[in-house]
N, C-alpha and C positions, 0 to 999 in steps of 0.2 A: 917190654917191647916198646921201642921208640918210633912214633909215627911222624914226629917233627924232626926234620933234618937241618943241620947247620947250613946247608946249601940253600934251603928255602929262605932262611933268615937273611942271607946275603942278597938273594934276588929281591926280596922286599925292600931292603935298604937301598939297593941299586935303583929300583923303580921310584922310590920316594925321592932320592937324590935327583933323578932325571926330572921328575915332576916339579921339584923346587927350582931347578935350573930353568925349566921352560917358563914357569910363572915369572921368575926374575927377568928373563929376557923379554917377555911380553910387556911387563911393567916398565922396564927401561925404554923399550921402543915406544910405548904409548907416551911416556913422559917426554921423550925427545921430539916426537911429532907434535905433541900439544904445545910444548914450550918454544920450540925453534922452527917448526915446520908448517905453521899455519900459512896457507897460500892465499894471497890477496891479489885478485886481478885488478889491473889498472884500467880505469874507465875515464875517458875524457883526456883533454890535453893540458890540464892545469900544471903538470910537472914536466912538460916537454921542454927541451929535448932530453932531459935526464931520464925520465920515465915516459914511455909512449903508450898510447892505447893498445891493449892486447898484451902488454908485458904482464908477467906474473912475478910477484915478489914474495919473499919469505919474511915473516914477522917473528921477532923475538918477544914473546909475551912476558918474559921475566925481567927484561932489561931495566924496567923502572920499578920493580919490586925491591931492587937492591941499590937503586940510585935514582937520579932525576934526569930529565932530558937536558942535553947541552944545546947551545946555539948551533944551528945548521943540521941537527939530527933530522932525518926523514922519519916521520912518525905516522902511524895509523891511528885515527881518532874516530870516536863515534859521535856523530852530530845529534842534536836534540831530537831530530826526526828518525833516529835509529840507523841511518845510513853510515857506512864506513867511508872515510876519505883519507887520502894521503897528502901530506903537506910537509913543509920544512919549518922547523922551529926558528923564529927570529928573535922574539922578545921573551925574556925570562922573568920569573916572579920578582916583583919590586921595582922593575924598570919602567920607564916611561917611553912609549913608542909613538912616533909621529911620522907621517909621510908628507913631505912638502917639496914642491918642485921636482917630483919624481924620485926623490931621495928618501930612503928610510933612515930615520934618526932614532938612536937609542940613547936616552938621557942627553939629548941635544947634540950628540956626536954622530956624524954620518957613518952609516954602516957601509964601508967601502972594502972591507977585507974579503968579501965574497962576491965575485963577479957574476955568478949565475943568477942572482936576484935581479941585478940590473935596475933599469929605470922602471918605476912603478907609475903607470899612466893615470890610474884612478885611485886616489887616496881613501875614498869611502869615509867611514867614521874616524879613520886615523888622520883625517885632515886636521883635527884637533888632537892635542896630546891625550894619550890613553895610558893611565897608570895601571899596571898589572898588579893584582892582589897576590896574596900568598897562594901558591899552588896554581897560578894562572900563567898561560903562555899565549904568545901572539904568533900565529902560524900564517905563512904565505906560500902560495904555489910558485914554483920557479917561473912559470909562464903567467905572470900577473895579469896580463890582458885577457886571459881565459881561465881565471881561477876564482872560485867562490871560497873565500878564506876569511881570516879574522877581520878584514877590512869591512865586512858586511854584517849588518845587525843579525841576520839569521844564523851566523856562525859565531861572531864575536870572540871574546877571549875564551880560550879552551882550558878547562880545568885538568889537572893531572888525572883525576878520576875518569875523564873522557878518553884519555890516551890509552889505547889498547896495547900498544907495543911499538918497538923500533924496527924499521925495515933494515934488514942486514944483508940481503942477497937478492939479486935478480935471478930467477930460475928460468924463465922463458922470455923471449926465444933463446934457444940454446946458443945461437951465434952471439948473443949479448950477455951470456952468463957471467956474473961478476959478484964479488963481495962489495957491499956498500958501506963506506965508512961514515 
């Protein structure tokens, strides 16, 4: 007499398949949210008008696991005091950055290719040339008159290890939803 039916075996296989599918979907969703969906609220006016207070941006945590920041990338970095800030990459490792006469100089060449940085009224420590070491970046806010960035001792050069990720999208407000290059 047979108590175990072939139909029962198929039901068990079906349940296991569903369970594996559900676990795979949950793991994929967690990965996508962790890697690309970290929401960062914008506080302050240091990136105005590009990013305004109250905007919410999405950060790509993996962008710099497979590469390094490029000039003009908008990045999220962790300051020494633990706070997160959003700034734009201006100086790259090995370069010399100086701000003189309101102009940002990279290796003594004016940085004129990007008009959003504009005239920098206060050079801070970049009044004198700053040589960036290996893995160090010089970050500025687009609104330099209202930005605490690499020009100031309490921020200074930012190491790659401090950079949490790249801002890739503005999520809120919905009326300003966009991908950020």
